[in-house]
ZADO-1210 file (C-alpha; in nm, 4 decimals, padded with zeros to 6 digits):
<atoms>
<atom x="-21.6737" y="-17.2080" z="-13.5479" code="MET" pos="1"/>
<atom x="-21.7674" y="-17.4548" z="-13.2697" code="GLU" pos="2"/>
<atom x="-21.4826" y="-17.5948" z="-13.0702" code="ARG" pos="3"/>
<atom x="-21.4680" y="-17.9717" z="-13.0147" code="PRO" pos="4"/>
<atom x="-21.3584" y="-17.9300" z="-12.6524" code="LEU" pos="5"/>
<atom x="-21.7037" y="-17.7500" z="-12.5970" code="TYR" pos="6"/>
<atom x="-21.8952" y="-18.0131" z="-12.8050" code="SER" pos="7"/>
<atom x="-21.7707" y="-18.3533" z="-12.8863" code="HIS" pos="8"/>
<atom x="-21.5380" y="-18.3584" z="-12.5890" code="LEU" pos="9"/>
<atom x="-21.7657" y="-18.2123" z="-12.3238" code="VAL" pos="10"/>
<atom x="-21.7917" y="-18.5400" z="-12.0952" code="ARG" pos="11"/>
<atom x="-21.4087" y="-18.5432" z="-12.0880" code="TYR" pos="12"/>
<atom x="-21.3622" y="-18.1592" z="-12.0186" code="TYR" pos="13"/>
<atom x="-21.3036" y="-18.1399" z="-11.6649" code="GLU" pos="14"/>
<atom x="-21.0448" y="-18.4045" z="-11.6829" code="LEU" pos="15"/>
<atom x="-20.8685" y="-18.2532" z="-11.9963" code="LEU" pos="16"/>
<atom x="-20.8479" y="-17.9047" z="-11.8148" code="GLU" pos="17"/>
<atom x="-20.6238" y="-18.0360" z="-11.5412" code="GLY" pos="18"/>
<atom x="-20.6940" y="-17.7738" z="-11.2996" code="ARG" pos="19"/>
<atom x="-20.6548" y="-17.7923" z="-10.9308" code="ASP" pos="20"/>
<atom x="-21.0336" y="-17.7396" z="-10.8932" code="TRP" pos="21"/>
<atom x="-21.0250" y="-17.7598" z="-10.5038" code="LYS" pos="22"/>
<atom x="-20.7591" y="-17.5027" z="-10.4556" code="SER" pos="23"/>
<atom x="-20.9436" y="-17.2719" z="-10.6977" code="GLU" pos="24"/>
<atom x="-21.2619" y="-17.3146" z="-10.5119" code="ILE" pos="25"/>
<atom x="-21.0927" y="-17.2423" z="-10.1870" code="ARG" pos="26"/>
<atom x="-20.9497" y="-16.9429" z="-10.3276" code="LEU" pos="27"/>
<atom x="-21.2868" y="-16.8179" z="-10.4782" code="ILE" pos="28"/>
<atom x="-21.4680" y="-16.9028" z="-10.1690" code="THR" pos="29"/>
<atom x="-21.2178" y="-16.7018" z="-09.9570" code="SER" pos="30"/>
<atom x="-21.2688" y="-16.3891" z="-10.1713" code="VAL" pos="31"/>
<atom x="-21.6515" y="-16.4220" z="-10.1840" code="LEU" pos="32"/>
<atom x="-21.6374" y="-16.4299" z="-09.8015" code="ARG" pos="33"/>
<atom x="-21.4230" y="-16.1652" z="-09.7324" code="GLU" pos="34"/>
<atom x="-21.6447" y="-15.9415" z="-09.9461" code="ASN" pos="35"/>
<atom x="-21.9763" y="-16.0480" z="-09.8147" code="ASP" pos="36"/>
<atom x="-22.0788" y="-16.1955" z="-10.1339" code="CYS" pos="37"/>
<atom x="-22.3851" y="-16.4405" z="-10.1427" code="ALA" pos="38"/>
<atom x="-22.4800" y="-16.4775" z="-10.5141" code="SER" pos="39"/>
<atom x="-22.2311" y="-16.5317" z="-10.8064" code="ILE" pos="40"/>
<atom x="-22.2574" y="-16.5699" z="-11.1775" code="VAL" pos="41"/>
<atom x="-21.9932" y="-16.8047" z="-11.3755" code="ASP" pos="42"/>
<atom x="-21.9522" y="-16.6362" z="-11.7159" code="LEU" pos="43"/>
<atom x="-21.8385" y="-16.9009" z="-11.9333" code="GLY" pos="44"/>
<atom x="-21.9107" y="-17.1797" z="-11.6848" code="CYS" pos="45"/>
<atom x="-21.8070" y="-17.4747" z="-11.9109" code="GLY" pos="46"/>
<atom x="-21.9468" y="-17.8050" z="-11.7716" code="THR" pos="47"/>
<atom x="-22.0532" y="-17.6203" z="-11.4468" code="GLY" pos="48"/>
<atom x="-21.7830" y="-17.7463" z="-11.1856" code="TYR" pos="49"/>
<atom x="-21.7427" y="-17.4094" z="-11.0223" code="HIS" pos="50"/>
<atom x="-22.1340" y="-17.3498" z="-10.9961" code="VAL" pos="51"/>
<atom x="-22.1966" y="-17.7055" z="-10.8457" code="ARG" pos="52"/>
<atom x="-21.9125" y="-17.6542" z="-10.5998" code="ALA" pos="53"/>
<atom x="-22.0076" y="-17.2997" z="-10.4862" code="LEU" pos="54"/>
<atom x="-22.3762" y="-17.4195" z="-10.4627" code="SER" pos="55"/>
<atom x="-22.2691" y="-17.6896" z="-10.2389" code="ARG" pos="56"/>
<atom x="-22.1065" y="-17.4477" z="-10.0107" code="LEU" pos="57"/>
<atom x="-22.4253" y="-17.2374" z="-09.9742" code="GLY" pos="58"/>
<atom x="-22.3656" y="-16.9730" z="-10.2531" code="PHE" pos="59"/>
<atom x="-22.6561" y="-16.8858" z="-10.4942" code="ASP" pos="60"/>
<atom x="-22.4672" y="-16.9575" z="-10.7921" code="ALA" pos="61"/>
<atom x="-22.5734" y="-16.9247" z="-11.1643" code="THR" pos="62"/>
<atom x="-22.3715" y="-17.0356" z="-11.4731" code="GLY" pos="63"/>
<atom x="-22.3842" y="-16.9060" z="-11.8393" code="ILE" pos="64"/>
<atom x="-22.2202" y="-17.0441" z="-12.1410" code="ASP" pos="65"/>
<atom x="-22.2546" y="-17.0147" z="-12.5047" code="ILE" pos="66"/>
<atom x="-22.2187" y="-17.3874" z="-12.5523" code="SER" pos="67"/>
<atom x="-22.5489" y="-17.5822" z="-12.5392" code="LYS" pos="68"/>
<atom x="-22.3532" y="-17.8983" z="-12.4826" code="GLN" pos="69"/>
<atom x="-22.1861" y="-17.7531" z="-12.2019" code="ASN" pos="70"/>
<atom x="-22.5054" y="-17.6221" z="-12.0409" code="VAL" pos="71"/>
<atom x="-22.6784" y="-17.9478" z="-12.0890" code="HIS" pos="72"/>
<atom x="-22.4019" y="-18.1409" z="-11.9427" code="PHE" pos="73"/>
<atom x="-22.3763" y="-17.9127" z="-11.6346" code="ALA" pos="74"/>
<atom x="-22.7563" y="-17.9393" z="-11.5765" code="ARG" pos="75"/>
<atom x="-22.7322" y="-18.3258" z="-11.5822" code="LYS" pos="76"/>
<atom x="-22.4619" y="-18.3201" z="-11.3433" code="LYS" pos="77"/>
<atom x="-22.6385" y="-18.0908" z="-11.1089" code="ALA" pos="78"/>
<atom x="-22.9441" y="-18.3037" z="-11.1074" code="VAL" pos="79"/>
<atom x="-22.7151" y="-18.6232" z="-11.0619" code="GLU" pos="80"/>
<atom x="-22.5588" y="-18.4517" z="-10.7558" code="GLU" pos="81"/>
<atom x="-22.8854" y="-18.3182" z="-10.6327" code="LYS" pos="82"/>
<atom x="-22.7506" y="-17.9439" z="-10.6508" code="ILE" pos="83"/>
<atom x="-22.9968" y="-17.6636" z="-10.7080" code="HIS" pos="84"/>
<atom x="-22.8276" y="-17.4453" z="-10.9371" code="ALA" pos="85"/>
<atom x="-22.9196" y="-17.2373" z="-11.2494" code="ARG" pos="86"/>
<atom x="-22.7458" y="-17.2734" z="-11.6095" code="PHE" pos="87"/>
<atom x="-22.8158" y="-17.0530" z="-11.8888" code="VAL" pos="88"/>
<atom x="-22.7291" y="-17.0818" z="-12.2430" code="ILE" pos="89"/>
<atom x="-22.6068" y="-16.7498" z="-12.3762" code="GLY" pos="90"/>
<atom x="-22.3195" y="-16.5017" z="-12.4387" code="SER" pos="91"/>
<atom x="-22.1578" y="-16.3083" z="-12.1674" code="TYR" pos="92"/>
<atom x="-22.1428" y="-16.0007" z="-12.3716" code="TYR" pos="93"/>
<atom x="-22.5104" y="-15.9460" z="-12.3517" code="ASP" pos="94"/>
<atom x="-22.6561" y="-16.1476" z="-12.0578" code="TYR" pos="95"/>
<atom x="-22.8859" y="-15.9211" z="-11.8840" code="ARG" pos="96"/>
<atom x="-23.1109" y="-16.0861" z="-11.6158" code="PRO" pos="97"/>
<atom x="-23.3329" y="-15.9147" z="-11.4033" code="THR" pos="98"/>
<atom x="-23.1341" y="-15.9664" z="-11.0909" code="GLU" pos="99"/>
<atom x="-22.7822" y="-15.8431" z="-11.0025" code="LYS" pos="100"/>
<atom x="-22.4979" y="-16.0613" z="-10.8480" code="PHE" pos="101"/>
<atom x="-22.2693" y="-15.9849" z="-10.5617" code="ASP" pos="102"/>
<atom x="-21.9916" y="-16.1410" z="-10.7572" code="ALA" pos="103"/>
<atom x="-21.8643" y="-16.2988" z="-11.0901" code="ALA" pos="104"/>
<atom x="-21.6157" y="-16.5206" z="-11.2078" code="ILE" pos="105"/>
<atom x="-21.4661" y="-16.5909" z="-11.5479" code="CYS" pos="106"/>
<atom x="-21.2175" y="-16.8906" z="-11.5692" code="LEU" pos="107"/>
<atom x="-20.9959" y="-17.1118" z="-11.7826" code="ASN" pos="108"/>
<atom x="-20.8720" y="-16.7803" z="-11.9473" code="TRP" pos="109"/>
<atom x="-21.2230" y="-16.7436" z="-12.0893" code="SER" pos="110"/>
<atom x="-21.1952" y="-16.3698" z="-12.1157" code="ILE" pos="111"/>
<atom x="-21.1457" y="-16.2148" z="-12.4883" code="PRO" pos="112"/>
<atom x="-20.8139" y="-16.1502" z="-12.6360" code="VAL" pos="113"/>
<atom x="-20.9059" y="-15.8455" z="-12.8425" code="VAL" pos="114"/>
<atom x="-20.9073" y="-15.4817" z="-12.6771" code="ASP" pos="115"/>
<atom x="-21.2719" y="-15.4055" z="-12.8008" code="GLY" pos="116"/>
<atom x="-21.4262" y="-15.7355" z="-12.6880" code="GLU" pos="117"/>
<atom x="-21.2458" y="-15.7016" z="-12.3413" code="ILE" pos="118"/>
<atom x="-21.4148" y="-15.3622" z="-12.3060" code="ARG" pos="119"/>
<atom x="-21.7512" y="-15.5243" z="-12.4031" code="ARG" pos="120"/>
<atom x="-21.7020" y="-15.7987" z="-12.1514" code="PHE" pos="121"/>
<atom x="-21.6175" y="-15.5906" z="-11.8697" code="LEU" pos="122"/>
<atom x="-21.8746" y="-15.3333" z="-11.9427" code="ASP" pos="123"/>
<atom x="-22.1548" y="-15.6102" z="-11.9425" code="ASN" pos="124"/>
<atom x="-22.0200" y="-15.7788" z="-11.6255" code="THR" pos="125"/>
<atom x="-22.0295" y="-15.4289" z="-11.4621" code="HIS" pos="126"/>
<atom x="-22.3905" y="-15.4016" z="-11.5192" code="SER" pos="127"/>
<atom x="-22.4556" y="-15.7621" z="-11.3713" code="LEU" pos="128"/>
<atom x="-22.2935" y="-15.6680" z="-11.0469" code="LEU" pos="129"/>
<atom x="-22.4256" y="-15.4988" z="-10.7325" code="GLN" pos="130"/>
<atom x="-22.2472" y="-15.1909" z="-10.5771" code="ARG" pos="131"/>
<atom x="-21.8948" y="-15.2968" z="-10.4930" code="LYS" pos="132"/>
<atom x="-21.9375" y="-15.6290" z="-10.6647" code="GLY" pos="133"/>
<atom x="-21.6328" y="-15.8601" z="-10.7204" code="ILE" pos="134"/>
<atom x="-21.5155" y="-16.0087" z="-11.0539" code="LEU" pos="135"/>
<atom x="-21.2369" y="-16.2705" z="-11.0482" code="ILE" pos="136"/>
<atom x="-21.0772" y="-16.3949" z="-11.3778" code="PHE" pos="137"/>
<atom x="-20.7518" y="-16.5970" z="-11.4348" code="ASP" pos="138"/>
<atom x="-20.4809" y="-16.4797" z="-11.6817" code="PHE" pos="139"/>
<atom x="-20.1495" y="-16.5297" z="-11.8156" code="GLU" pos="140"/>
<atom x="-19.8736" y="-16.2762" z="-11.7385" code="LYS" pos="141"/>
<atom x="-19.6423" y="-16.1597" z="-12.0050" code="VAL" pos="142"/>
<atom x="-19.3599" y="-16.2257" z="-11.7487" code="SER" pos="143"/>
<atom x="-19.4705" y="-16.5815" z="-11.7059" code="ASP" pos="144"/>
<atom x="-19.4357" y="-16.6886" z="-12.0858" code="LEU" pos="145"/>
<atom x="-19.2122" y="-16.9826" z="-12.1171" code="VAL" pos="146"/>
<atom x="-19.0381" y="-16.9122" z="-12.4528" code="TRP" pos="147"/>
<atom x="-18.8536" y="-17.2540" z="-12.4538" code="SER" pos="148"/>
<atom x="-19.2034" y="-17.4399" z="-12.4879" code="ASP" pos="149"/>
<atom x="-19.3371" y="-17.2227" z="-12.7619" code="VAL" pos="150"/>
<atom x="-19.3621" y="-17.3979" z="-13.0938" code="GLY" pos="151"/>
<atom x="-19.2665" y="-17.7398" z="-12.9298" code="LEU" pos="152"/>
<atom x="-19.5375" y="-18.0220" z="-12.9392" code="PRO" pos="153"/>
<atom x="-19.6429" y="-18.1147" z="-12.6015" code="ILE" pos="154"/>
<atom x="-19.8085" y="-18.4753" z="-12.5538" code="THR" pos="155"/>
<atom x="-20.0380" y="-18.5832" z="-12.2690" code="GLU" pos="156"/>
<atom x="-20.2667" y="-18.8751" z="-12.2190" code="SER" pos="157"/>
<atom x="-20.5424" y="-19.0036" z="-11.9848" code="TRP" pos="158"/>
<atom x="-20.7452" y="-19.3259" z="-11.9337" code="LYS" pos="159"/>
<atom x="-21.1105" y="-19.2952" z="-11.8903" code="VAL" pos="160"/>
<atom x="-21.3401" y="-19.5770" z="-11.8422" code="ASP" pos="161"/>
<atom x="-21.1167" y="-19.8030" z="-12.0590" code="GLY" pos="162"/>
<atom x="-21.0694" y="-19.5472" z="-12.3288" code="GLU" pos="163"/>
<atom x="-20.7355" y="-19.3706" z="-12.3994" code="VAL" pos="164"/>
<atom x="-20.7260" y="-18.9965" z="-12.4797" code="ILE" pos="165"/>
<atom x="-20.3948" y="-18.8499" z="-12.6464" code="VAL" pos="166"/>
<atom x="-20.3503" y="-18.4967" z="-12.6904" code="ARG" pos="167"/>
<atom x="-20.0826" y="-18.3208" z="-12.8886" code="VAL" pos="168"/>
<atom x="-20.0633" y="-17.9407" z="-12.8512" code="SER" pos="169"/>
<atom x="-19.8384" y="-17.6999" z="-13.0378" code="VAL" pos="170"/>
<atom x="-19.8476" y="-17.3224" z="-12.9422" code="GLY" pos="171"/>
<atom x="-19.7343" y="-17.0059" z="-13.1359" code="GLN" pos="172"/>
<atom x="-19.7106" y="-16.6652" z="-12.9941" code="VAL" pos="173"/>
<atom x="-19.8132" y="-16.3485" z="-13.2196" code="SER" pos="174"/>
<atom x="-19.7893" y="-16.0203" z="-13.0387" code="SER" pos="175"/>
<atom x="-19.9425" y="-16.0827" z="-12.6935" code="ASN" pos="176"/>
<atom x="-20.1564" y="-16.3757" z="-12.7842" code="VAL" pos="177"/>
<atom x="-20.0878" y="-16.7424" z="-12.7698" code="LEU" pos="178"/>
<atom x="-20.2586" y="-16.9737" z="-13.0343" code="SER" pos="179"/>
<atom x="-20.2946" y="-17.3431" z="-12.9510" code="SER" pos="180"/>
<atom x="-20.3530" y="-17.6176" z="-13.2058" code="ARG" pos="181"/>
<atom x="-20.4602" y="-17.9303" z="-12.9973" code="ASP" pos="182"/>
<atom x="-20.5031" y="-18.2748" z="-13.1676" code="VAL" pos="183"/>
<atom x="-20.7229" y="-18.5182" z="-12.9628" code="TYR" pos="184"/>
<atom x="-20.7201" y="-18.8923" z="-13.0380" code="LEU" pos="185"/>
<atom x="-20.9647" y="-19.0999" z="-12.8556" code="ILE" pos="186"/>
<atom x="-20.8834" y="-19.4659" z="-12.8584" code="TYR" pos="187"/>
<atom x="-21.1876" y="-19.7007" z="-12.7748" code="PRO" pos="188"/>
<atom x="-21.1592" y="-19.9759" z="-12.5092" code="LYS" pos="189"/>
<atom x="-20.9314" y="-20.2643" z="-12.6028" code="ASN" pos="190"/>
<atom x="-20.7322" y="-20.0744" z="-12.8650" code="LYS" pos="191"/>
<atom x="-20.3709" y="-20.0222" z="-12.8308" code="GLU" pos="192"/>
<atom x="-20.2821" y="-19.6415" z="-12.7894" code="ALA" pos="193"/>
<atom x="-19.9876" y="-19.4981" z="-12.9644" code="LYS" pos="194"/>
<atom x="-19.8231" y="-19.1720" z="-12.8939" code="PHE" pos="195"/>
<atom x="-19.8528" y="-18.9996" z="-13.2277" code="PRO" pos="196"/>
<atom x="-19.5793" y="-18.8349" z="-13.4282" code="ASN" pos="197"/>
<atom x="-19.6645" y="-18.6145" z="-13.7245" code="GLU" pos="198"/>
<atom x="-19.6841" y="-18.9000" z="-13.9734" code="SER" pos="199"/>
<atom x="-19.8954" y="-19.1296" z="-13.7509" code="SER" pos="200"/>
<atom x="-20.1485" y="-18.8436" z="-13.6666" code="ARG" pos="201"/>
<atom x="-20.2331" y="-18.8001" z="-14.0107" code="TYR" pos="202"/>
<atom x="-20.2460" y="-19.1623" z="-14.1038" code="ARG" pos="203"/>
<atom x="-20.4793" y="-19.2172" z="-13.8169" code="THR" pos="204"/>
<atom x="-20.6849" y="-18.9450" z="-13.9509" code="ALA" pos="205"/>
<atom x="-20.7072" y="-19.1285" z="-14.2907" code="ARG" pos="206"/>
<atom x="-20.7581" y="-19.4831" z="-14.1444" code="GLU" pos="207"/>
<atom x="-20.8861" y="-19.4191" z="-13.7987" code="ARG" pos="208"/>
<atom x="-21.1656" y="-19.6851" z="-13.8018" code="GLY" pos="209"/>
<atom x="-21.3103" y="-19.6220" z="-13.4730" code="ASN" pos="210"/>
<atom x="-21.0425" y="-19.4154" z="-13.3383" code="VAL" pos="211"/>
<atom x="-21.1972" y="-19.0526" z="-13.2938" code="ARG" pos="212"/>
<atom x="-20.9895" y="-18.7519" z="-13.4099" code="VAL" pos="213"/>
<atom x="-21.0764" y="-18.3872" z="-13.3036" code="HIS" pos="214"/>
<atom x="-20.8652" y="-18.0738" z="-13.3705" code="VAL" pos="215"/>
<atom x="-20.9323" y="-17.7810" z="-13.1512" code="ASP" pos="216"/>
<atom x="-20.8026" y="-17.4394" z="-13.1570" code="ASN" pos="217"/>
<atom x="-20.7851" y="-17.1864" z="-12.8821" code="SER" pos="218"/>
<atom x="-20.6444" y="-16.8245" z="-12.8088" code="TYR" pos="219"/>
<atom x="-20.5173" y="-16.6881" z="-12.4813" code="VAL" pos="220"/>
<atom x="-20.4078" y="-16.3312" z="-12.4397" code="ARG" pos="221"/>
<atom x="-20.0970" y="-16.2486" z="-12.1975" code="PHE" pos="222"/>
<atom x="-20.1430" y="-15.9366" z="-11.9932" code="PHE" pos="223"/>
<atom x="-19.9312" y="-15.7245" z="-11.7781" code="SER" pos="224"/>
<atom x="-20.0912" y="-15.6117" z="-11.4625" code="LEU" pos="225"/>
<atom x="-20.0821" y="-15.2441" z="-11.5844" code="SER" pos="226"/>
<atom x="-20.2871" y="-15.3350" z="-11.8697" code="GLU" pos="227"/>
<atom x="-20.5482" y="-15.5303" z="-11.6331" code="ILE" pos="228"/>
<atom x="-20.5855" y="-15.1984" z="-11.4218" code="ARG" pos="229"/>
<atom x="-20.6074" y="-14.9857" z="-11.7456" code="ARG" pos="230"/>
<atom x="-20.8932" y="-15.2097" z="-11.8695" code="PHE" pos="231"/>
<atom x="-21.0575" y="-15.2332" z="-11.5302" code="ALA" pos="232"/>
<atom x="-21.0604" y="-14.8630" z="-11.4700" code="LYS" pos="233"/>
<atom x="-21.2218" y="-14.7782" z="-11.8080" code="VAL" pos="234"/>
<atom x="-21.5187" y="-15.0210" z="-11.7447" code="SER" pos="235"/>
<atom x="-21.5750" y="-14.9076" z="-11.3696" code="GLY" pos="236"/>
<atom x="-21.3523" y="-15.1515" z="-11.1974" code="PHE" pos="237"/>
<atom x="-21.0476" y="-15.1296" z="-10.9573" code="LYS" pos="238"/>
<atom x="-20.7945" y="-15.4130" z="-10.9278" code="MET" pos="239"/>
<atom x="-20.7703" y="-15.4848" z="-10.5580" code="ILE" pos="240"/>
<atom x="-20.5520" y="-15.8104" z="-10.5879" code="ALA" pos="241"/>
<atom x="-20.3550" y="-16.0591" z="-10.7950" code="ASN" pos="242"/>
<atom x="-20.3329" y="-16.3885" z="-10.6605" code="THR" pos="243"/>
<atom x="-20.1175" y="-16.6889" z="-10.7753" code="VAL" pos="244"/>
<atom x="-20.1950" y="-17.0655" z="-10.7681" code="LEU" pos="245"/>
<atom x="-19.9349" y="-17.3125" z="-10.8974" code="PRO" pos="246"/>
<atom x="-20.0124" y="-17.5012" z="-11.2300" code="ARG" pos="247"/>
<atom x="-19.7646" y="-17.7864" z="-11.2722" code="LYS" pos="248"/>
<atom x="-19.4462" y="-17.6257" z="-11.3723" code="GLU" pos="249"/>
<atom x="-19.6231" y="-17.2872" z="-11.4576" code="TYR" pos="250"/>
<atom x="-19.8291" y="-17.0546" z="-11.2789" code="LYS" pos="251"/>
<atom x="-20.1999" y="-16.9453" z="-11.2713" code="ARG" pos="252"/>
<atom x="-20.2834" y="-16.5865" z="-11.2158" code="ASN" pos="253"/>
<atom x="-20.6159" y="-16.4442" z="-11.0669" code="TYR" pos="254"/>
<atom x="-20.7082" y="-16.0741" z="-11.1034" code="ALA" pos="255"/>
<atom x="-20.9605" y="-15.9684" z="-10.8312" code="ILE" pos="256"/>
<atom x="-21.1625" y="-15.6680" z="-10.9364" code="LEU" pos="257"/>
<atom x="-21.4065" y="-15.4597" z="-10.7503" code="LYS" pos="258"/>
<atom x="-21.6791" y="-15.2337" z="-10.9037" code="LYS" pos="259"/>
<atom x="-21.6730" y="-14.8754" z="-10.8064" code="PHE" pos="260"/>
<atom x="-21.9438" y="-14.6061" z="-10.8563" code="ASP" pos="261"/>
</atoms>
């Protein structure tokens, strides 16, 4: 099923994600330069921010994403910014270009949540990389789970070109996977935005007029470092670092893996 975040909400994506994009680029750039990486592929590139930023810094960057809307938006932004970057529509499970890359990234918790799919992802990424190639992906640690937030509605809002976007998120944890249900209300210009409660969300959905409503579901797996090391080893990688960046009151973890022969 197509997620609204990667279709109807594409033009808001980089705002809604709320990442510290600049710090993340500094981290990635540091790892790439330490390991003499010149070419990089972004697996699940979204709207292409990382690819565009890394291209500006002199890296040969390619992005692949399964969402046509994401890739079309990324290509358009690259043209507007006069950046020479490649974007491909496809799945990171079976992407097999003729060239191999020095490094790969997979961010915004885009790695799979099921064991067999994690293995497929890592196996294919291994095949994409040069000898001693680097893989960077972000993940949530089991020890960082904030249980007091689970099951509670979290409301955020943004103003974009006169529009107001309201997001209400509720997450639940089953085993080691967080499932999140996000309701987006997009109020057009000159229309008063109201922070929704349960009643007003459904009323808006029934009588919304020109207020747009989208429901997006996502899944994020929580890992221990021992799990990542185990997955890495089976697919021909070694975990060489775990780096942390702040994410508001939470943390964002980055696993850095190196391909071995």
